[in-house]
N, C-alpha and C positions, 0 to 999 in steps of 0.2 A: 674307664667302668665307674673308677670309687668319685671321680668331678661329678659325675651324673647321678651319682647315688645319693652324693651330697648336696647337690644341688635340688634334686627330688624332695630330700628331708628341710632342706631350708624354705622350699616353697609351702612344704605340707604343714608346716609349723606356722608360718605367716598365714595361711588361708584358716587355721586352729583358731589362732589368736584374735584372727579379724573377725571372725565368725561370735567369738567371745565378746567381743567388744561393741560390732552391730548388735545382735542379738535385742539386747534389751532396748537400743535406739528404735528399733525398724519398730517393736513391739509398742513403744507409745506412740510412734507417729499412728500404726495401726488403730490405735486405739482414741486416739484425737479423731480419726476419721469416722468412726463407727456412730451408729446413731444409739441414742441414752437407752439402756434397757438391752441391748445386743449383744454387750461386750460379755466374750466368754473365753477369757483366756489370751492366746496367740491365736488369733484369727483374724483372715481377709475378710474385711467387710462387700457385702454384696454392693452395697450404693455407697460413694464418698459423700462424706456430710461435714461440709465446710463450716458449717455454722457455727459447728463448736466453739470455733476460734472467735467468732463475732460475741457468742453467748459469753461466753471466759469474758474475753475483754472489756465487755458491758460489764457484769456481774461484778467479776474480781478488779474495778479499777488501775486496769494496768496501766493506762494512760501517766495517771497519775505517778506510779511506781517506777515504771521504765523513765519518768521526766528525770524522776530523783536519782537513778542509779548512773544515767548521762550524765547530770551536773557534778555529782560524786567522782566516776568512774574521768572524764574527760579533765576535771581539775586535778584528781591527782595523778594521772598520767603526764599532762603538761608541766606540772610543779616537781616533780619526782625525776623525770627525766631530765630536767634542766638542770637540775640540781646534781643527780648520779654522773651527769657528762662532767661539771665542772670537778666536781670530789672525785670522779675516778683519774681526769686529769692531769689533778693535782697530786695524788698518789703515785701513780703510775710513772709520772714522768720527772717530778719536782724531789728534791730531797732538803728537808726541814727538820732543826729540832722536833723532836717527838714523833716524827710523821709512823714511824712503826706502833706506837704503844694507841695514838689515835685512830689507826686503822684496822686495829684489833677491839678499840671499843666500838668500831662502828661493826665489828661482825657478831658482838653481843646481839645485836637483832637480827639476826640470823637466827641465835641459837633460844632465844628466850620468846614460846609462843605466847602468842595473844590470851591465850583462857589462864596464862600468869600475872599479868598484868590489866586485865579489865577493869576487874574492881577499883583499885587504887586510882585508874588512870581515868574513871567514872567521877570519883569524888574530887578528882585536879580540875577535871571542866566543870562540873556543877559548883565549885569555888569558882570559877570563871564564866558565871552564868555563859555557858556554851553548851551546853546538854539541851537537847531540843532543838537541835540548828544543825545548818548542813557543814558547819565547822566542825562539829564532833563526829563526822563520817569523816571529815575529806583530813583534819592535821594529823591524827593518828596514822593511819593509811600512807598519809606520805611518811611518816617519820619510818612506817616499818617498810615500806618501798624501797626510800632511801639508804638503809644497809645490803640489800641485795643489788640495787643497781649500779652503788658505789665499789662493790666489791665486781659486779659484772665489766664496767668500764674500765676500772682500774685494770684486769686483767687484759683488755683489747687494746689498752696503749702501751701497758707493757710487752706487749708481743708488738709493736710497730719498730719497726726498724730506725734504729737510732741516726742513722745517715738520712732521714728523710726529716728529722727535725733540726738536725743539724745546718743541712743545707737550704731550710727556711730562715734559721739561724743567721747565716751568709748575707742572704739577701735582705735583711734586716728586720726582719719580720720579729716581732713582739711575741709573748705568751698568749694572748688575747687573738690575735691572726692566723698563731700556729694553728691552735684549736679550731677555729670556726671554717678558716679557709683550707689547713692542709688537713688535719686528722679527722675530723667529723665528714666529709665527703666518704672518707675513707670509711669509714666506720658505719654507713647508713644503715647494713645486711644488722649489725650488731644491736644499733640502738632503736632499732625495730622491732629488733625480737624482742628486747626487753620493753618496749611499751607494750606488744603483744602480750606479756606475761603478765604485766603489772595490769594491766586493763582486765586481764582474767581474773587474777587475784582480788582485785578491786570490786568488780562486778558481782564475782560469784561471794563475797565477804557477808556473812548471815549477822553473827556473833555480836560484833559492833554494833549494827544498827539494831538490833535486838536490845542493846543494854542501854544505849544514847539517847535514842529517838520516842516516843510514844504517840507523836503526832500523826494521824493517816496519811498526811501531805507529803512526810518526809521520809515516810517507808522507803526504802530501794526493792528492787524487783523479786528478791529472794524471800524478803522477810514478807514482802507483799504476798507472794505464793503461799509461803505458809499458813499466813491467816486467812487465803482463800481454800486452803485445805482442808483447815478447820472448820469454813461453812459450809464446806462441800463433800463432807470425807466419805457418801455412798456415791457420791457422780464421779464416775471411774473415766467417763469422756470426756467432761470441763475440763479436771483435774490433769489430764493430759494435754489437751490442749492448751492450758494454762503455763506447763511446765516447757511446753516448745514456744510458748510465745518466751518466756523468759531466759531459754537459752540460745534462742535465733540470734541475737547480735553479737554473742561472742562468737557462734559459729559462723556466721558472716564476715566477723574482722578476721577468722582465721583464716579462711577459704580465698579473702583477697590480698591477704600478706602472708602465703603459706610460703614461696619461693624464696622471700627474702627471711623468713622466720628459719626454714629449712637451713639455708646458707648462715644464719647467723650460728644457729646452734653446732652445725658440723666441723665449720671450717672457720669460726670467729669473725668473718669478713675482714681479714688481712688482706687478701689477696684482691685488688681493685678488677 
């Protein structure tokens, strides 16, 4: 009897929190499908109006903004993932002078918020003539993502059975072969989880784009949405459509990789 009550309470809490999480999302979707001028709170439209998405796409120049976000996000994910795997392998399996201190320096990147360094970072990049370029968006986010990625991959490689590495060494494999032929295939869920997280953080980054770029063709999707909101503050249906356009790539990425994401989050992907 107690087990049934506990199960009912758990399901009740899950339903309640799911409702809290989904309510604003459903509200935005319904608002995007309303006809202009008909929006009145949380209401189901009498007729679905998909033209809002086309109008928001054209007026908001989201094709340009999404292209910038794709360039920045893909570049950051690829480079940060590669460097994180290499650094995590070194910190997780090797012992060299100062490895603990160097790892703690990496962890500083997880502790210092971007808001605390964005101003000096702007002056440094301006001195190098990199502001108002893609490099001003890509390089800082690679550095910020590398701190988390190194921490994440180090934890995985430290949890890998030492016997697996020793068996590869007995067969004559060197560190490079051990990493890419033995460990990385086992680490696929962990790596994919890290990639999804880095992609989400990079895609949603707003402050860095706001400070570093001024050209319209370099604006990322969240920054472009902010400017679109300023121009159409009274048109809630277009704003809702624009918000869905900006959020859709992240949602699609998570949906396609959710099984690997959940495995990497819960089990660490140690069991193949």
